[in-house]
N, C-alpha and C positions, 0 to 999 in steps of 0.2 A: 097664723099667729099661734107659735106655741114655745113654752117653755118646757125644759127638758130637765130633770135632775138626773146627775150624772153618780148621786149617793156621797157617802161620806169616806173619805180615803185619807192618807198620807200627806203631806205636802209635797214630798217627794215624787207620789203617785202623779201629782199635777203638774210637775216640772222635771220631765226626765232628763231633759239637755243638761241641767245643774247638777242631776244627780250623776250624770255621765260626766261631766267637767271635773267632779269632785272624786269621782274615782279614778280619771286622767290622772288628776293631779297627786292623789295617793300611789299610785303605782310608780309615776317618775319619781317621788321622793322616796318610796320605798327601794327603787333601786339605786339610788344615789346614797342615801343616809349611811346603809352599815359600810359601805368602802370610806366614805369620810370619818366616821366614828373609828375604822380601823387605823386609817392613816392617822390620826388624832391621838389614838391608845400608843400606835409604834413612835409617832413623835415625841408625845411624853415620856414614852420611857427611856428612848435614846438622850433627851436632855437629864433624865435622873442618873442613866449610867452613866454620863459624861463627866469624866473627873478629870482634874485640871491640876498636876502635881507640879509646884514651882519648884524652881532648881533650890538645893540646899544650899546653905554658905560652904559647906563641907565640899559640895561639889564644885562650887564656885572656885573655891581654893585650890584644889587640884588642877583644873584648868588653869588657872592663874600661874600656878609656879611650872606649870609645863610651858607657858607661853610668854614667860618673864620679859624676853627679848622684843616681843613684838607690842607687850603693853605700852601704850604711849599717854593714855589719860584714864579711864576707866572700863574694868569688864562690865559686860551687859549681856548675860545669857537671857535671850529672848525667850517668850512662851511659845511654846511649839504649835502656834496656830490654834489652840483649842479656842481661845475667845471668840475668834471668826465662826468657828464652827457653832459654837454654843448661842452666837448671835442668831444665825441662819435658822437653828432649829427653835429657838424663841419665837422669832418671826412665823415661821410655819405653823408653830403649835398655836400662835395668836390668831392668825389667818383661818385655821381650822376651825378652831374655837368659835369664830363668829360664822364659820359655814355651818358647823353644825347648829349652833344655837338659831340660826335662820330656819333652817329646814325643821327642827322639833317646833319651832313657833308655828311652821305652817301645816304641821302634823295635827298638832292642838287645835288649830283654826278647823282645818278639815273634820275631826272630829267633832269638834260643836257643831258646825253646819251639817254633818251625818245624823247628828241627834235631833237636831231641827227640823229634819227632812223626813226623820222617822217618825215624827210627832200626829199623831192621829186625831182625826176632828175638824179638817177641812171638808168644807160641801160645796159643791161645783154645779152649778146649772148655767145652760145655754139658752140663746133666745134668736128667735127668727120672726120678725113681726116688725110693724110700724114701730118708733122709738115713742110715740105718745102713749102706745098700750104697755109699753115695757113694766112700767111700776105696778099698775094692776096684775098683770099676768105673774111676775114674780111674788106679787104679794099673796096670789093665792097659794103660793108651795112655803111661804116662811109667815104667815099670820100664825101660826101655832109654834113657833120656834125653831131653831135650828136643832137637829139631832142633839140629845142629851141637855137641851134646854127648855126653857117655856118661852111664852111670849114676850114676858118682862125681864129675862135674863138679858142681860148686857151681851152684844154680838158686835163683829167686827167684819168688814166686808172690804173688797176691792172688786170694782165694776171697770172692765174693760171691753168696751165696742168698737164695732167697725161696720163701715157701711158699703165697703169693698170688698166683694167676696175674694179677691186676691190677699186682702189682708186678713180677711178670717180664717181662711184657709190656713196662713204662716202661724196666727194668733192660736187656733185652735189646736195646731199640731203640735206649736210648742209648750203647750199646756197640758196636751193629753188629753183634751175633751174633744168632742166632733158634735155634729147634729144641731139642734137648736130649733 
């Protein structure tokens, strides 16, 4: 029957898989976000530079005079398709804005998680022995309080236990602790 102290460390030190997952997510976003931001900038610039000049009355009259014989009703000189291009670009800008917003929100969430994982002050203990002795064994380590505190300091703990060696191997590996 033994309790083993693994000392005080960061949250991330006891959760290496989460640290790896966050790093992978940050890398994926880091490779995608700049491209989307460049596309958004280009599309926004294209919308800003796109100007439609409607036909002037003078131009319509010149056309009308040269085509008098063919005029039956009214002359309509159509827009040269700029409105369709403008609609497509506006749609692209809206879509890219949403995608960039989602990725920026994920970047912020990863930054918050990373800060939380860097927080120091987590103590880890492992135990190997009869369940009935666990409390007294652990108490011998914690009766004086956790590091940085005293016996009366408010403390928080999560206790995870297993009776299967296979489950314990997986759990202790995932939390970056071994022994007990």
